[in-house]
C-alpha positions as CSV (number, residue, x, y, z in Angstrom):
1,M,77.2,164.8,52.2
2,M,75.0,164.0,55.1
3,R,76.9,162.8,58.2
4,F,75.7,159.6,59.9
5,P,74.3,160.5,63.4
6,K,76.8,159.5,66.0
7,I,74.0,158.1,68.2
8,L,73.3,155.5,65.5
9,D,77.0,154.6,65.3
10,R,77.0,154.0,69.0
11,Y,73.7,152.1,68.8
12,I,74.9,149.6,66.2
13,M,78.4,149.2,67.8
14,K,76.8,148.6,71.2
15,K,74.4,146.0,69.7
16,F,77.2,144.3,67.9
17,I,79.7,144.1,70.7
18,L,77.2,143.3,73.4
19,S,75.5,140.6,71.4
20,F,78.9,139.1,70.5
21,F,80.0,138.7,74.1
22,I,76.6,137.4,75.3
23,A,76.7,134.7,72.6
24,L,80.2,134.0,73.6
25,L,79.5,133.5,77.3
26,L,76.4,131.3,76.6
27,I,78.2,129.0,74.2
28,I,81.3,128.8,76.4
29,G,79.2,127.8,79.3
30,I,77.5,125.0,77.3
31,V,80.8,123.8,75.9
32,I,82.4,123.6,79.4
33,I,79.4,121.6,80.7
34,F,79.9,119.1,77.8
35,D,83.6,119.0,78.3
36,I,83.3,118.3,82.0
37,S,80.9,115.4,81.3
38,E,83.4,114.0,78.7
39,K,86.5,114.3,80.9
40,I,85.1,113.7,84.4
41,D,86.3,110.1,84.4
42,Y,89.8,111.2,83.7
43,F,89.7,113.9,86.4
44,V,88.5,111.4,89.0
45,S,90.7,108.4,88.1
46,N,93.8,110.5,87.8
47,E,93.0,112.5,91.0
48,A,93.1,115.9,89.4
49,P,92.8,118.7,92.1
50,L,89.8,120.9,91.8
51,K,92.0,124.0,91.8
52,A,94.0,122.6,88.9
53,V,90.8,121.7,86.9
54,V,89.4,125.2,87.3
55,F,92.5,127.4,87.0
56,D,95.0,125.4,85.1
57,Y,92.6,123.8,82.6
58,Y,89.3,125.6,82.2
59,L,90.6,129.2,82.8
60,N,93.1,128.5,80.0
61,F,90.6,126.6,77.9
62,I,88.3,129.7,77.6
63,P,90.5,132.0,75.5
64,Y,91.6,129.0,73.3
65,F,88.0,128.0,72.6
66,M,86.8,131.6,72.3
67,N,89.4,132.4,69.6
68,M,88.9,129.1,67.7
69,F,85.2,129.7,67.2
70,S,85.3,133.5,67.0
71,P,84.2,133.4,63.3
72,L,81.0,131.5,64.3
73,F,80.2,134.0,67.1
74,V,80.9,137.0,64.9
75,F,78.7,135.8,62.1
76,I,75.8,134.6,64.2
77,T,75.9,137.9,66.2
78,V,75.7,140.0,63.0
79,I,73.0,137.9,61.5
80,F,70.9,138.0,64.7
81,F,70.9,141.6,65.6
82,T,70.9,142.9,61.9
83,S,67.9,140.7,61.2
84,R,66.1,142.2,64.2
85,L,66.9,145.7,62.9
86,A,65.5,144.7,59.5
87,A,62.4,143.1,61.0
88,N,61.7,146.2,63.0
89,S,62.2,148.4,59.9
90,E,65.0,150.2,61.5
91,I,67.4,149.8,58.6
92,I,64.7,151.1,56.2
93,A,64.4,154.2,58.5
94,M,68.1,154.8,58.4
95,L,68.2,154.6,54.6
96,S,65.1,156.7,54.3
97,G,66.8,159.3,56.5
98,G,69.5,159.9,53.8
99,V,72.1,157.5,55.2
100,S,73.8,155.5,52.4
101,Y,74.2,151.7,52.7
102,H,77.9,152.0,52.6
103,R,78.0,154.6,55.4
104,M,75.7,152.3,57.5
105,M,78.5,149.7,57.3
106,V,81.1,151.9,59.1
107,P,80.0,151.0,62.7
108,Y,79.9,147.4,61.7
109,F,83.4,147.6,60.3
110,V,84.7,149.4,63.4
111,S,83.2,146.7,65.6
112,A,84.7,144.0,63.5
113,A,88.1,145.7,63.7
114,L,87.9,145.8,67.5
115,I,87.0,142.0,67.6
116,A,89.8,141.3,65.1
117,M,92.4,143.2,67.3
118,L,91.1,141.3,70.3
119,S,91.5,138.0,68.5
120,L,95.0,138.9,67.2
121,G,96.1,140.0,70.7
122,L,94.9,136.7,72.2
123,N,96.6,134.8,69.4
124,L,100.0,136.5,69.9
125,F,100.2,137.2,73.6
126,V,97.6,135.3,75.7
127,I,96.7,132.0,74.1
128,P,100.2,130.5,73.7
129,Q,100.9,130.9,77.4
130,A,97.4,129.6,78.2
131,N,97.8,126.7,75.9
132,A,101.1,125.8,77.6
133,E,99.2,125.4,80.9
134,R,96.3,123.6,79.3
135,V,98.4,121.1,77.4
136,K,100.5,120.5,80.5
137,F,97.4,119.7,82.5
138,E,96.0,117.4,79.7
139,Q,99.3,115.5,79.6
140,K,99.3,115.0,83.4
141,Y,95.6,114.3,84.1
142,V,93.9,113.4,80.8
143,K,96.5,111.7,78.7
144,R,99.0,110.7,81.3
145,H,99.4,107.2,80.0
146,N,100.0,108.3,76.5
147,T,103.5,107.1,75.3
148,Y,105.5,109.1,72.8
149,K,107.8,107.4,70.4
150,R,109.5,108.5,67.2
151,R,111.6,106.5,64.7
152,D,114.1,107.1,61.9
153,I,114.8,110.8,62.8
154,H,117.0,112.7,60.4
155,Y,118.1,116.3,61.2
156,Q,120.6,118.8,59.9
157,L,121.8,120.5,63.1
158,A,124.0,123.0,61.3
159,P,125.6,123.3,57.8
160,G,127.6,120.1,57.3
161,Q,126.4,118.5,60.6
162,F,123.8,115.8,60.5
163,V,122.2,113.6,63.1
164,Y,120.3,110.3,62.8
165,V,118.4,108.6,65.6
166,S,116.9,105.1,65.1
167,S,114.2,105.6,67.8
168,F,113.4,107.9,70.7
169,S,111.5,107.0,73.9
170,A,109.9,109.7,76.0
171,W,109.5,107.2,78.8
172,N,113.2,107.5,79.7
173,N,114.2,110.5,77.5
174,T,116.6,108.2,75.5
175,A,117.6,108.2,71.9
176,Y,118.8,104.9,70.5
177,N,121.4,104.3,67.8
178,M,122.4,107.9,67.5
179,T,124.8,108.9,64.7
180,L,126.4,112.3,64.3
181,E,128.2,113.1,61.0
182,E,130.3,116.1,60.1
183,I,130.8,116.7,56.4
184,E,133.1,119.2,54.7
185,G,132.7,119.5,51.0
186,N,131.7,116.1,49.7
187,R,133.4,113.9,52.3
188,I,132.8,112.8,55.9
189,V,135.5,114.2,58.2
190,R,134.0,112.8,61.5
191,K,131.5,110.3,62.5
192,L,130.2,109.5,66.1
193,T,127.9,106.6,66.8
194,A,126.4,105.6,70.2
195,E,124.2,102.7,71.2
196,S,122.1,105.1,73.3
197,A,122.0,108.8,74.4
198,V,120.2,109.9,77.5
199,W,119.1,113.5,77.9
200,D,120.2,115.2,81.1
201,T,117.6,117.9,81.9
202,T,119.7,119.6,84.5
203,A,123.0,119.9,82.6
204,R,121.2,120.0,79.2
205,L,123.5,117.6,77.5
206,W,123.5,114.0,76.2
207,H,125.0,111.1,78.1
208,L,126.3,108.7,75.4
209,K,126.7,105.0,76.1
210,K,129.0,102.6,74.2
211,Y,130.2,105.3,71.8
212,F,132.5,105.0,68.8
213,I,134.2,108.0,67.1
214,R,136.0,107.9,63.8
215,E,137.9,110.9,62.3
216,Y,138.6,110.5,58.6
217,R,142.0,111.6,57.5
218,P,143.8,111.6,54.2
219,G,145.4,108.2,53.4
220,L,145.2,105.4,56.0
221,G,145.6,107.6,59.1
222,D,142.0,107.6,60.4
223,R,141.7,108.2,64.1
224,I,139.4,105.9,66.0
225,R,138.2,106.2,69.6
226,S,135.6,104.3,71.6
227,G,134.4,104.1,75.2
228,A,131.7,103.1,77.6
229,A,130.3,106.6,78.3
230,K,130.8,110.2,77.2
231,D,129.0,113.5,77.6
232,T,128.4,115.7,74.6
233,V,126.6,119.0,73.8
234,I,125.0,119.3,70.3
235,A,122.3,121.5,68.8
236,L,119.7,118.9,69.6
237,T,117.6,119.1,72.8
238,L,114.8,117.1,74.3
239,D,112.2,119.6,73.0
240,D,113.1,118.8,69.4
241,F,111.5,115.4,69.8
242,F,108.2,116.8,71.1
243,Y,107.4,119.5,68.7
244,N,104.1,118.6,67.0
245,E,100.6,120.1,66.4
246,K,100.0,120.5,70.1
247,T,103.3,122.0,71.3
248,V,103.5,124.6,68.6
249,E,100.3,126.1,70.1
250,T,102.2,126.9,73.2
251,L,105.0,128.9,71.6
252,S,105.2,132.7,71.5
253,Y,105.3,134.3,68.0
254,R,109.1,134.8,68.3
255,R,109.8,131.3,69.4
256,L,107.5,130.0,66.6
257,N,109.4,131.8,64.0
258,E,112.7,130.5,65.4
259,L,111.3,127.0,65.4
260,I,110.3,127.3,61.7
261,E,113.7,128.5,60.7
262,T,115.4,125.7,62.6
263,Q,113.1,123.0,61.3
264,K,113.5,124.3,57.7
265,M,117.3,124.1,58.1
266,R,117.1,120.6,59.5
267,G,114.7,119.4,56.9
268,D,112.2,118.4,59.6
269,A,108.8,117.4,58.3
270,N,107.2,118.7,61.5
271,V,107.8,122.3,60.3
272,M,104.3,122.1,58.7
273,Y,102.7,122.2,62.1
274,A,104.5,125.4,63.1
275,Q,103.7,127.0,59.7
276,I,100.0,126.2,60.0
277,E,100.0,127.6,63.5
278,K,101.7,130.8,62.4
279,H,99.4,131.6,59.5
280,T,96.3,130.6,61.4
281,R,97.1,133.2,64.1
282,Y,96.7,135.9,61.5
283,A,94.1,134.4,59.1
284,L,91.5,133.7,61.8
285,P,91.2,137.3,63.2
286,F,91.0,138.7,59.6
287,S,87.8,136.6,59.1
288,A,85.9,139.0,61.4
289,F,85.9,141.6,58.6
290,I,84.8,139.2,55.9
291,L,82.0,137.5,58.0
292,T,80.7,140.8,59.3
293,I,80.2,142.2,55.8
294,M,78.7,138.9,54.6
295,G,76.4,138.8,57.6
296,V,75.0,142.3,57.1
297,S,74.6,141.7,53.3
298,L,72.5,138.6,54.0
299,S,70.4,139.9,56.8
300,S,69.8,143.6,56.2
301,R,66.7,142.9,54.0
302,K,63.4,142.1,55.6
303,K,62.4,138.5,54.7
304,R,59.4,136.3,55.1
305,G,61.3,133.6,56.8
306,G,62.2,136.1,59.6
307,I,65.1,135.9,62.0
308,G,65.1,132.1,62.2
309,L,65.9,131.6,58.6
310,N,68.7,134.1,58.7
311,I,70.2,132.5,61.8
312,A,70.1,129.1,60.2
313,V,71.9,130.4,57.1
314,G,74.4,132.2,59.3
315,I,75.2,129.0,61.3
316,A,75.6,127.0,58.1
317,L,77.9,129.5,56.5
318,S,80.0,130.1,59.6
319,F,80.5,126.4,60.2
320,S,81.4,125.9,56.6
321,Y,84.1,128.6,57.0
322,I,85.6,126.8,60.1
323,L,85.4,123.5,58.3
324,F,87.1,124.9,55.2
325,L,89.8,126.4,57.4
326,K,90.5,123.1,59.0
327,F,90.3,121.3,55.6
328,S,92.7,123.7,54.1
329,Q,95.4,122.3,56.4
330,M,95.3,119.1,54.4
331,F,96.8,121.1,51.5
332,V,99.8,121.7,53.7
333,F,100.0,118.1,54.9
334,T,99.9,116.8,51.3
335,D,102.3,119.5,50.1
336,T,99.7,120.6,47.6
337,L,99.9,124.3,48.5
338,P,102.3,126.5,50.5
339,P,101.1,127.2,54.1
340,A,100.7,131.0,53.4
341,I,98.3,130.3,50.5
342,A,96.5,127.2,52.0
343,L,95.6,128.9,55.3
344,W,94.5,132.1,53.7
345,L,92.5,130.3,50.9
346,P,89.2,130.3,53.0
347,N,89.5,134.0,53.5
348,I,90.1,134.6,49.8
349,I,87.2,132.5,48.7
350,F,84.8,133.9,51.3
351,A,86.0,137.5,50.5
352,I,85.0,137.0,46.9
353,I,81.6,135.6,47.9
354,T,81.2,138.5,50.3
355,A,82.1,141.1,47.6
356,V,79.3,139.7,45.4
357,L,76.7,139.7,48.2
358,Y,77.7,143.2,49.3
359,K,77.3,144.5,45.8
360,M,73.8,143.0,45.5
361,A,72.7,144.0,49.0
362,P,71.8,147.7,48.4
363,K,69.6,146.6,45.5
């Protein structure tokens, strides 16, 4: 079996990686310019410091954006430089030299693996922390007047312990009409109600106001207590009222898993946001392999339309992948498919299309 010359391995990998990062830098620069023009009024009116804009927002915005659109960059990169190789008859020369089409794919696959590992590393270790700073900046300087309220909140804090909150206001960190029930078997053994509960961020407990406690005992011997104020510690914190599609982006992988387990136990409908975030962190990097093989299969043959036609096809397909990935989240919101299937569905479908194209490409 004829070995593929290492110099050609390095040549293809160098073209792939270099073109990927050049495209990345160009697009990021354009996006930042558009983002500044869109948010400049917020920065000025809310008196955002220049240092915070640069380091707290845009420095943390770059890895988030880079990872979100990495499928687009990978696909366009592969389409662009592979079309040039085909246009210059370099691929024909490789195949004529005795190199098989499958062997020619090895440097592409290695390059895709490097990009996938980079994307996965960003997803698991860099982006959550960067998102925490970015979201914090947005809440302070971009959406500072946004109020946050929730109503009719039902949680299971622990087996047999349930809490209900009529409404919650982020303006004063107060839960209104809080009820805490403890159940053993099929009967209530203790019930606490409070007109309001204020979260103490320092002591990390709730200050109850106008509370009423009833302990249910056999017969007519129920114990009833009431008072104007009382402090209590329960497995419910201020963070539990803020977990949504934005805040899950700021959690490390360990904390994300812990949140999913907690929200499942509580029966919290917001668990879908954490599940979507978890599976997206793995599904997105894997797309580098699929889109790389698809890109080579589409652009390795010399066409009359030239590079322009291939790039147009590449942009259309890569945007359709990103759109499909976002659309697949609707299957989770509507409870049509489990998150593990819904978020991997675009990869499954595009992998099937890629397999067909790859089989046809050598012909």
